[in-house]
N, C-alpha and C positions, 0 to 999 in steps of 0.2 A: 393508284390503288395498290397497296402492298399487303401481302399476307405472308407472315413469317411463322413457321411452325417448327417447334423443337420437340418432336415426338420420339418416343422409344427409349426414354431413360429408365432403365429397369435397375433397381438397386436391391440387392439381397442383403439383409441385415439379420444377424442372429438376434433372437428375442431373449430377453432376460428370463432365466429359469424361474424366478420368483413370482412371475405373473400367473395367477390362478387360472385365468381364462386360457392362457397358452398351454398350461399343463393339461387342462381338460381337453383342449383341441388335440394336443399330442396324443393323449390317451385314446381318444375316439379314433384318430387316424390309425394308431397301432392296432386297435381292436378290429377296424375294418380290414386292415392288411392281413392280420392273422385269420380272420374269417374267410377272406378271399383265398388265402393259401390253403386253408382246410378244404375249401370247395374245389380248388384246382391246384394240385400239388406242383404242377409245372411252373407256376408263378414264382415259387420260392427261389429258383435260380435266376429269374429275371429282375428281381428287386435289387437295386444297388445296395451293397453292404453299408455304405455311409448313411443312407436313409434309415436303415434298421438301427444303426448305432445312435443316431440323433434322436430317434423316437424312444429308444430305451433310456436315454439321458434326459428326456423331456425337453429337448431343444428342437425347435422348429424354425425353419427359415421362412420369414414373411417377405414376400416380394412387394415392392411399392413401385408403382408406375406413375411417373409424373409427365405431364404434357403442358407445354407452354405455346400459346398461339397469340400472335399480335396482328391486328388488322388496322389498316389506315385507309381512309377514303372519305368522300363527302357524305356517304350514307352508312348506316349501321351494317355490320356483317350480315350476309345473306341468312345465316342460321338464326341470327337474332331477329331479323325480320320475319322469318318463318315462325319463330316462337311468339312474336307479337300477334301474328295472324291466328295462332292457336288460341291465345288468350282472348283476343278481340278480333273477330273476322273483319277484314278490310283495314286493319291497323297499319299494315305496310304501305298501302296506298295513301293513307292519311299522312304518314311520315314523308313520303315523296311529295305530296301536295303541299305540305307545310314548308318543306325545303324550297320548292319552286316558288311559292308565294313570297318567302323571305328574300330570295334572289331577285325577284321582280321588284320588291320594295327597295332593296339596296340599289338596283340599277336606276329606279325612279329618282331616288335621292341624288345619285351622282349626276343624272341628267339635269335635274333642277339646279344643282350647284354649278355645272358647266354653263347652262343657259343664263344663270344669274351673272356669272363672270363676264360672259360675252355681252350681255345687255349693259352692264356697268361700264365696260370698256367702250362700247359704242356711245353711250351717253357722255362719257368723259371726252371722247374725241369731238363730238358735236359741241360740247360746251367750250372746249379749247378753240375750236374753229370760230365759234360765235364771238368769243372774247377777243380773238386776234383780229377779226374783221371790224369789231367795234373800235378797238384801239387804232387801227389803221384809218378808219373813217374820222375819228377824233383828230388824228394827226393831220389828215388832209384838210379838215376844217380849220385847224390852227395855221396850217401853211397858207391856206387861202386868205385868212384874215391877216397875214403878214408876220405871224410869230413862227418863223421857220426854225429857229433854234429849239423851241419847245417841241415842235413837230418832229424834228430830227431826233431829239432825245427819246420821244415816245416810240418812234419806229425802231431806233437802236435797241432800246430796252425790250421791246416786243420781239425783235428778231433774236436777241441774245437769249431770252427766256425760251423761245421755241427751239433754238439750237441746243440749249442745255437739256431740254426735255428729250429731244431726239437722240442726243449723244449718250446721256446717262440713263435714260429710261425712267420709269416711275420709281419712286422711292420704296414702295412696299413690294415691288415685284420679286425681289430675292426671297423674301419671307414666304410669299405665296407659292413659289416653285418648290419649296422644301416639303417633302412628304412627311406626315406625322409618323412617329415611331409605331410600328405594328406591335400589337400585344398578342 
């Protein structure tokens, strides 16, 4: 969970003199300052001369404060959750429950996929074992009946096929081990 904040960027920019709203604001500020000076003459020496000069030229400095915040994590920012709760009481709890249910669902799918792969592998091993035993029994039958050349060929082909499977592995194994690209 990362929270990055870039706070405190204060920019002072002079405002265009042609803006009517700015001129009105400037005039009101000047009136308030002159009223305060009339009520308390000691203030006259405390007001910086550049402020008085800007007010007399109808130029005001407007300060703009910008703040940037970035939050990363599995859940929304705590302030966002708090706002959800203000709009709909219990909404934050519902967000957490939804996330937990989604995670359980994902884990269930992964378990199903893994169990399916294990089951398929076991089934393949039993089928291979059964076929090998059947071929060996057929070879023994032909050897018993006197056809030893054919029996020897069957056993040789069977053993070569088994050796090839154990040496090279299954054909689709390389594709299955590659993980799909994440989005």
